[in-house]
C-alpha positions in Angstrom: 19.8 81.8 -29.9 18.5 84.5 -32.1 18.2 82.2 -35.0 16.2 79.7 -32.8 13.8 82.4 -31.7 13.3 83.6 -35.4 12.6 79.9 -36.4 10.2 79.5 -33.6 8.4 82.7 -34.4 8.2 81.6 -38.2 6.7 78.2 -37.0 4.3 80.1 -34.7 3.1 82.3 -37.6 2.7 79.3 -39.9 1.0 77.2 -37.2 -1.5 80.1 -36.3 -2.4 80.7 -39.9 -3.2 77.1 -40.5 -5.0 76.7 -37.2 -7.2 79.7 -38.0 -8.1 78.3 -41.4 -8.8 74.8 -40.0 -10.7 76.3 -37.0 -13.0 78.2 -39.4 -13.6 75.0 -41.3 -14.0 72.8 -38.2 -16.7 75.4 -36.7 -18.4 75.4 -40.0 -18.8 71.7 -40.1 -19.3 71.0 -36.3 -20.6 74.1 -34.6 -22.8 75.6 -37.3 -24.7 77.8 -34.9 -21.7 78.7 -32.7 -21.5 82.1 -31.1 -17.8 82.7 -30.3 -16.2 85.1 -27.8 -12.8 86.6 -27.9 -11.3 83.7 -25.8 -11.2 81.5 -29.0 -8.5 83.9 -30.3 -6.5 83.7 -27.3 -6.9 79.9 -27.2 -5.6 79.6 -30.8 -2.7 81.8 -29.9 -1.8 79.8 -26.9 -2.0 76.5 -28.6 0.0 77.8 -31.6 2.7 79.1 -29.1 2.9 75.7 -27.3 3.3 73.9 -30.6 5.9 76.3 -31.9 8.2 76.2 -28.8 8.5 72.4 -29.4 10.9 73.4 -32.2 13.5 74.2 -29.5 14.0 70.5 -29.0 15.6 70.2 -32.5 19.4 70.3 -32.4 21.3 73.1 -34.1 23.8 70.6 -35.5 23.3 68.0 -38.1 22.2 64.5 -36.8 21.5 61.3 -38.3 18.4 60.3 -40.3 17.3 57.9 -37.6 17.7 60.4 -34.8 15.9 63.0 -36.9 13.1 60.6 -37.4 12.8 60.0 -33.8 12.7 63.6 -33.1 10.1 64.2 -35.8 7.7 61.5 -34.6 8.2 62.7 -31.0 7.3 66.2 -32.2 4.3 64.9 -33.9 3.1 63.0 -30.8 3.8 66.0 -28.6 1.8 68.3 -30.9 -1.1 65.8 -30.9 -1.1 65.9 -27.0 -0.9 69.7 -26.8 -3.8 70.2 -29.4 -6.0 67.4 -28.1 -5.3 68.2 -24.5 -5.9 72.0 -25.0 -8.8 71.1 -27.3 -10.6 69.1 -24.6 -9.8 71.7 -21.8 -11.2 74.5 -24.0 -14.2 72.5 -25.1 -13.3 72.4 -28.9 -14.5 68.9 -29.3 -16.2 66.1 -27.3 -13.9 63.2 -26.6 -16.9 60.7 -26.9 -17.8 62.1 -30.4 -15.8 60.0 -32.8 -16.2 62.2 -35.9 -15.0 65.2 -33.9 -11.9 63.4 -32.6 -11.1 62.1 -36.0 -11.6 65.5 -37.6 -9.1 66.9 -35.0 -6.6 64.2 -35.6 -6.9 64.8 -39.3 -6.5 68.6 -38.8 -3.5 68.1 -36.6 -1.8 65.8 -39.1 -2.4 68.1 -42.2 -1.3 71.3 -40.3 1.8 69.3 -39.0 2.7 68.2 -42.6 2.1 71.6 -44.1 4.1 73.5 -41.6 6.9 70.9 -41.5 7.1 71.1 -45.4 7.3 74.9 -45.2 9.9 74.9 -42.4 11.9 72.3 -44.2 11.7 74.3 -47.5 12.8 77.5 -45.6 15.7 75.7 -43.9 16.9 74.3 -47.4 16.7 77.8 -48.8 18.6 79.3 -45.9 21.3 76.6 -46.2 21.7 77.2 -49.9 22.0 80.9 -49.2 24.6 80.4 -46.5 26.7 78.1 -48.7 26.5 80.6 -51.6 27.8 83.3 -49.2 30.4 81.1 -47.8 31.6 80.3 -51.4 31.7 84.0 -52.3 33.6 84.9 -49.1 36.2 82.1 -49.8 36.6 83.3 -53.5 37.0 87.0 -52.3 39.5 85.9 -49.6 41.4 83.8 -52.2 41.5 86.7 -54.6 42.7 89.2 -52.0 45.5 86.8 -50.9 46.7 86.4 -54.5 46.7 90.0 -55.0 48.6 90.7 -51.7 51.1 88.0 -52.7 51.7 89.5 -56.1 52.6 92.9 -54.6 
């Protein structure tokens, strides 16, 4: 459970960082004269949190490629629903303004791909580290057993 929390927090940090960057870009393009209150910060944190808890739906065990793809697509759709729903609720864009909606969809896609790539790379590094530690452990255990047998 601790590992899942760490992974979710890592995704939260990545998502928040990307969202902050994209928000700055989005506001620069669509809301040039915007005067923002502190609520935008809480909104960003809230949306990032909701997007990061979706990672709890991923199983801890290995699954097939087809099942993983279904989970991945479902995660993407849910992320779109969270960001677009919250974005409309918070007034980040107007649903009848096509360029705004398209920019939001593009931003969601870019952030999703970036965070997924970073999380995948991190997972791959963690797996390699765990395999290396397991290999060393097995070598150490084998060496001790031989030494004990020789005595």
